[in-house]
C-alpha positions in Angstrom: 28.8 35.1 10.8 25.5 35.3 9.0 22.7 36.7 11.1 19.6 34.6 11.1 16.4 36.4 10.1 13.9 37.0 12.9 10.8 34.8 12.6 7.9 35.9 14.9 6.1 33.3 17.0 2.6 32.3 16.3 1.2 34.6 19.0 3.1 37.5 17.4 2.0 36.8 13.8 -1.1 38.6 12.5 -4.1 36.3 12.0 -4.8 36.3 8.3 -6.0 32.8 7.7 -9.7 33.7 7.5 -11.4 37.1 6.7 -12.7 38.8 9.8 -16.3 38.3 8.7 -15.7 34.5 8.5 -15.2 33.9 12.2 -18.3 32.1 13.4 -18.9 31.2 17.0 -21.6 29.2 18.7 -22.2 30.4 22.3 -24.2 28.0 24.4 -25.2 30.1 27.4 -28.5 30.3 29.3 -27.8 33.7 30.8 -28.9 36.2 28.2 -27.1 39.2 29.8 -23.8 37.3 30.0 -24.3 36.1 26.4 -24.6 39.8 25.4 -21.4 40.6 27.2 -19.5 37.8 25.5 -20.7 39.2 22.1 -19.3 42.6 23.0 -16.0 41.2 24.2 -15.7 39.1 21.0 -16.2 42.1 18.8 -14.0 44.4 20.9 -11.0 43.5 18.7 -11.3 45.7 15.5 -9.2 43.2 13.6 -11.6 40.3 14.2 -15.3 40.6 13.7 -17.3 37.6 14.9 -20.7 36.2 14.0 -22.1 34.9 17.2 -25.1 32.5 17.4 -26.5 31.9 20.9 -28.3 28.8 22.2 -29.8 28.8 25.7 -29.7 25.0 26.2 -27.4 22.1 25.4 -30.0 20.5 23.2 -30.5 23.8 21.3 -26.7 24.0 20.7 -26.6 20.4 19.5 -29.4 21.2 17.1 -27.6 24.2 15.7 -24.4 22.1 15.3 -26.4 19.5 13.4 -27.8 22.1 11.1 -24.6 24.1 10.5 -21.1 22.8 10.1 -19.4 26.1 9.6 -18.8 27.1 13.3 -15.1 27.8 14.0 -15.5 27.4 17.7 -18.1 26.7 20.5 -18.1 28.6 23.7 -19.8 26.2 26.2 -21.1 27.0 29.6 -20.9 23.8 31.7 -24.0 24.7 33.8 -27.1 24.8 31.6 -30.8 24.1 32.3 -30.7 20.7 30.7 -27.1 19.7 31.6 -24.5 20.4 34.2 -20.8 19.7 34.8 -18.4 17.8 32.6 -21.3 15.7 31.3 -22.2 18.8 29.2 -18.9 18.7 27.5 -18.9 14.9 27.1 -22.3 15.0 25.5 -21.3 17.6 22.9 -18.0 15.9 22.1 -19.8 12.5 21.8 -22.0 13.9 19.0 -19.5 16.3 17.5 -16.0 15.0 18.3 -14.2 17.3 15.8 -15.7 20.5 17.3 -13.3 23.0 18.9 -14.8 23.7 22.4 -13.8 26.5 24.8 -15.4 25.8 28.2 -16.8 28.6 30.3 -16.7 27.9 34.0 -17.3 29.8 37.3 -14.4 31.1 39.4 -15.2 28.4 42.1 -14.9 25.7 39.5 -11.5 26.5 37.9 -10.3 23.0 38.5 -13.3 21.8 36.4 -11.9 23.8 33.5 -8.6 22.0 33.7 -10.4 18.7 33.8 -12.4 19.7 30.8 -9.3 20.3 28.8 -8.1 16.9 29.8 -11.3 15.5 28.5 -11.1 17.0 25.1 -11.9 20.8 25.3 -9.6 23.2 23.5 -9.3 25.6 26.4 -11.3 27.1 29.3 -12.2 30.5 30.5 -13.3 31.6 34.0 -16.3 33.8 33.8 -15.7 37.4 34.8 -11.9 36.9 34.8 -10.9 37.3 31.2 -10.4 40.3 29.0 -11.3 40.9 25.3 -7.6 40.3 24.2 -7.5 37.0 26.1 -10.8 35.8 24.6 -9.7 36.8 21.1 -6.3 35.1 21.5 -7.9 31.8 22.7 -10.5 32.0 19.9 -7.7 32.5 17.3 -5.7 29.5 18.6 -8.9 27.5 18.5 -9.4 28.2 14.8 -5.7 27.5 14.1 -6.0 24.2 15.9 -9.1 23.4 13.7 -7.0 24.1 10.5 -4.1 22.0 11.9 -6.5 19.1 12.6 -7.9 19.4 9.1 -4.5 19.3 7.5 -3.6 16.3 9.8 -6.7 14.5 8.6 -5.7 15.2 5.0 -2.2 13.9 5.6 -3.5 10.8 7.3 -5.8 10.1 4.4 -2.8 10.4 2.0 -0.6 8.2 4.2 -3.4 5.8 5.1 -2.6 6.2 8.8 -5.1 7.0 11.5 -4.6 7.8 15.2 -6.7 7.1 18.3 -6.7 7.6 22.0 -8.6 5.7 24.7 -9.0 6.6 28.4 -10.9 3.8 30.1 -11.1 5.6 33.5 -12.7 8.7 32.0 -15.0 6.9 29.4 -13.1 8.9 26.7 -12.5 7.7 23.2 -11.1 9.5 20.2 -10.8 7.8 16.8 -9.7 9.7 13.7 -11.7 9.6 10.5 -9.0 7.6 8.7 -9.3 4.7 11.1 -13.0 4.5 10.3 -12.2 4.5 6.6 -9.5 1.8 7.0 -11.8 -0.4 9.1 -14.8 0.4 6.8 -17.0 1.6 9.7 -19.7 4.2 9.1 -18.5 7.7 10.0 -21.7 8.3 12.0 -20.1 6.2 14.8 -17.2 8.6 15.4 -18.7 10.0 18.6 -18.3 6.7 20.5 -17.4 6.8 24.1 -15.2 4.1 25.7 -18.1 2.2 27.0 -19.8 2.3 23.7 -16.7 1.2 22.0 -16.5 -1.9 24.2 -20.1 -2.7 23.4 -19.9 -1.6 19.8 -21.4 -4.0 17.2 -18.6 -3.0 14.8 -16.1 -5.8 15.4 -13.3 -4.1 13.6 -13.2 -1.3 16.2 -12.5 -3.9 18.8 -9.0 -4.1 17.4 -8.3 -0.7 19.2 -8.8 -2.5 22.5 -6.2 -5.2 21.8 -3.5 -3.6 23.9 -5.8 -3.3 26.9 -7.4 -6.7 26.5 -4.4 -8.8 25.7 -1.3 -7.0 26.8 -2.2 -4.4 29.4 1.0 -5.1 31.2 3.1 -3.9 28.3 4.0 -0.3 27.7 4.3 -0.6 23.9 2.2 -2.9 21.8 2.1 -3.9 18.1 -0.1 -6.3 16.2 -0.7 -7.1 12.5 -4.4 -7.2 11.7 -6.1 -9.2 8.9 -9.8 -9.2 8.2 -12.2 -9.6 5.3 -13.5 -6.5 3.6 -17.0 -5.9 2.5 -16.1 -6.8 -1.1 -14.6 -10.2 0.1 -11.0 -9.2 -0.3 -8.4 -9.5 2.5 -7.4 -6.3 4.3 -4.2 -5.8 6.3 -3.2 -3.2 8.9 -0.5 -2.5 11.5 -1.8 -1.6 15.0 0.7 0.2 17.3 -0.1 1.7 20.7 1.5 2.9 23.9 0.2 2.8 27.4 0.8 5.7 29.9 -0.4 6.3 33.4 -0.7 9.9 34.8 0.0 10.9 38.4 -3.6 10.2 39.3 -3.3 6.6 38.3 -5.5 7.1 35.2 -4.5 5.0 32.1 -4.3 6.2 28.6 -3.8 4.2 25.4 -2.6 6.1 22.3 -1.8 4.6 19.0 -1.9 4.5 15.2 -3.4 2.2 12.7 -1.7 2.0 9.3 -3.4 0.4 6.3 -0.9 -2.0 4.7 -3.2 -3.6 2.2 -1.6 -2.1 -0.9 1.9 -3.0 0.4 0.9 -6.6 1.3 -0.7 -7.1 -2.1 2.4 -5.8 -3.9 4.5 -8.1 -1.8 2.2 -11.1 -2.7 2.4 -10.2 -6.4 6.2 -9.9 -6.2 6.5 -13.3 -4.4 4.2 -14.9 -7.0 6.3 -13.4 -9.8 9.5 -14.6 -8.2 8.0 -18.1 -7.8 6.9 -18.1 -11.4 10.3 -17.0 -12.6 12.1 -19.6 -10.5 9.7 -22.3 -11.7 10.3 -21.4 -15.3 14.1 -21.3 -14.8 14.1 -24.7 -13.1 11.9 -26.1 -15.8 14.1 -24.8 -18.6 17.2 -26.0 -16.8 15.7 -29.5 -16.5 14.8 -29.5 -20.2 18.3 -28.4 -21.1 19.9 -31.0 -19.0 17.7 -33.8 -20.3 18.2 -32.6 -23.8 22.0 -32.7 -23.4 21.8 -36.1 -21.9 19.6 -37.3 -24.8 22.0 -35.9 -27.5 24.9 -38.1 -26.3 23.2 -41.5 -26.9 21.7 -40.1 -30.1 25.1 -39.2 -31.5 26.2 -42.7 -30.6 23.3 -44.2 -32.5 24.1 -42.1 -35.5 27.7 -43.0 -35.3 27.0 -46.7 -35.1 24.5 -46.5 -37.9 27.1 -44.8 -40.1 29.6 -47.6 -39.3 26.9 -50.1 -40.1 26.1 -48.4 -43.4 29.7 -49.0 -44.5 29.3 -52.8 -44.1 27.8 -55.2 -46.6 24.0 -55.3 -46.1 21.1 -56.9 -47.8 18.5 -54.7 -49.5 16.0 -55.3 -46.6 18.7 -54.5 -44.0 19.6 -51.4 -45.9 16.0 -50.2 -45.8 15.8 -50.8 -42.1 19.1 -48.9 -41.6 17.8 -46.0 -43.6 14.7 -45.8 -41.4 16.9 -45.9 -38.3 19.0 -43.0 -39.6 16.1 -40.9 -40.7 14.4 -41.3 -37.3 17.7 -40.6 -35.5 18.3 -37.5 -37.5 14.8 -36.3 -36.9 15.0 -36.9 -33.1 18.4 -35.2 -33.0 16.9 -32.2 -34.8 14.1 -32.0 -32.2 16.6 -32.3 -29.3 18.7 -29.5 -30.9 15.6 -27.3 -31.2 14.7 -27.9 -27.6 18.2 -27.0 -26.5 18.2 -23.8 -28.6 14.7 -22.7 -27.3 15.8 -23.4 -23.7 19.0 -21.4 -24.1 17.1 -18.5 -25.6 14.6 -18.4 -22.7 17.3 -18.6 -20.2 19.3 -15.9 -21.9 22.3 -18.2 -21.9 23.0 -18.7 -25.7 26.7 -18.7 -26.1 28.3 -18.3 -29.5 31.6 -20.1 -29.8 34.2 -19.0 -32.3 36.6 -21.5 -33.9 38.0 -22.2 -37.4 36.2 -25.0 -39.2 35.8 -26.5 -42.7 32.7 -24.8 -44.2 32.1 -27.1 -47.2 32.5 -30.1 -45.0 29.9 -28.7 -42.5 27.5 -28.0 -45.3 28.0 -31.5 -46.8 27.3 -33.2 -43.5 24.0 -31.3 -43.2 23.0 -32.3 -46.8 24.0 -36.0 -46.1 21.8 -36.0 -43.0 18.8 -34.8 -45.0 19.4 -36.8 -48.2 17.2 -39.7 -47.0 14.3 -37.3 -46.4 14.7 -35.8 -49.9 15.0 -39.2 -51.5 11.9 -40.4 -49.7 9.9 -37.6 -51.3 11.5 -38.1 -54.8 13.5 -34.8 -54.5 17.0 -34.1 -55.7 19.2 -32.5 -53.0 22.7 -31.2 -53.7 24.8 -28.1 -52.8 27.3 -25.8 -54.5 29.6 -23.4 -52.8 30.8 -20.3 -54.8 34.5 -20.2 -55.7 35.0 -17.0 -53.8 33.9 -18.6 -50.4 36.9 -19.7 -48.4 37.2 -23.3 -47.3 38.1 -22.5 -43.7 36.1 -19.9 -41.9 35.8 -18.7 -38.3 32.6 -19.0 -36.4 30.2 -21.3 -34.6 29.9 -24.5 -36.5 27.2 -26.0 -34.4 24.8 -22.9 -34.7 25.4 -22.8 -38.5 24.7 -26.5 -38.8 21.4 -26.1 -36.8 20.3 -23.2 -39.0 21.1 -25.0 -42.3 19.4 -28.2 -40.9 16.2 -26.2 -40.1 16.1 -24.3 -43.4 16.8 -27.2 -45.6 14.7 -29.6 -43.5 11.7 -27.2 -43.9 12.3 -26.9 -47.6 12.1 -30.7 -48.0 9.1 -30.9 -45.6 7.0 -28.3 -47.4 8.0 -29.1 -51.0 
C-alpha cells in the first residue's frame, strides 16, 4: 500500500503569501493606551511585522479607508465616540463592503461579537482576553480570506456569474461586483443595505428581490431575466436563489446571477442559420420537383413535334414547326440547367453509369441545335475519331447536357 504524503493544514502552513512588511492594519480605537497595546501584540510575532494606522473615531477610519485601499484588515472597536454597537460595523460595511473587519468587543458583550460575525465581520476578539498568537492567527486568516475573495471575484468575472445574499430582518445586503457588471449598475452602489435596495432607483437590482416578492413560500427559486442594455441590445440572465430560516426565525435569501447573453445570442444565430438552411433546402427541393414535372410535358412536346416533322407540311407550317422546336429545345435546356444547379446546391448530384451509343448521343445534341445554327447562317456538323468506340460506359444525360451547353454557347456567341 502506498503511503499518502502528509499535507499540513492551513493553520500549520507558514504564511508566505505576503512579505511581513506588507501587512497593513487599520485600528479604529478611541482608547490610545489600548491602541498602543494592540500595536505591541501585533508585532510580538517575529515572523509578521505589521504597519498599524490608528483612527480614534469611526469617521476618521472611514476617511482613511477612502484615502487608502491597501489595508489588509480593519480592527474595529464597536464603541466609539461617534458610533456605538453593531451600527458601527454596519456603517463601515455599507461604505466598504469588501473590507475584512475584525471586531473588538468587551467581555460583557461577547454575544455582540457573534452577532457581528453574522452581520458580515470576519471574526471578533474580546478585549483583554486574547494573546499575541491568537491575534496573529486571526489576522492571517483574515488576509487569506481577502485573497480567496479576490480570486473568487476573478473567477466570477471569467464565468460571468455573481452571487448575492439578502437578510431582510437584519437590513443586510451583499452583492458581488460581477452582479453590478452584469446589470450595468455603477459600482459606487455596492454598499447598499436591504432597505436601500428596496428603494433603489436602479430597477435592475430589484431582480434580486424576485424570490421574496413573488415566491416567498418557495425554498428554491429560478427566473430567466431579460432587459434592455444601455446600448439598446437585449440582455439575458438566469437568477437562482434559495431561502433559509435560522433558529431565530430570521430569513436569508442567497443566490447567483449568471449572464447568459452570449449563449442566448449564439442560440439565436444558430436558430437563424438553421431556418435559413431549411428554407434554402425547401426552395431548392421545390425548384427541382417543379423542373422535373416541367421536363415531362416538354419531352412530350418535342416528341410530338418530331413526329409532326416527319409528315408532309407546307412551307409556312414547316416554319411554324421549326419555331416550336427551337423554343422547346431552349426551354428544355433551361429546365435541365435548373435541375443541375438545384442538384449541385443540395449536394445530391448522382452520376449514373450505363452503356450507351456515343455517336448517337452526340448526333442527337447536334440535331437539337441545328435550327439555332441555321438561323444564324452557321454550318454545324460533327466528326468522331476512328479510335473512339461506338459504345461507352457513363452518364449519357450528363454528357448530353455538357455538350448541349458548350455547343449552344458556341452558336450563341459566334
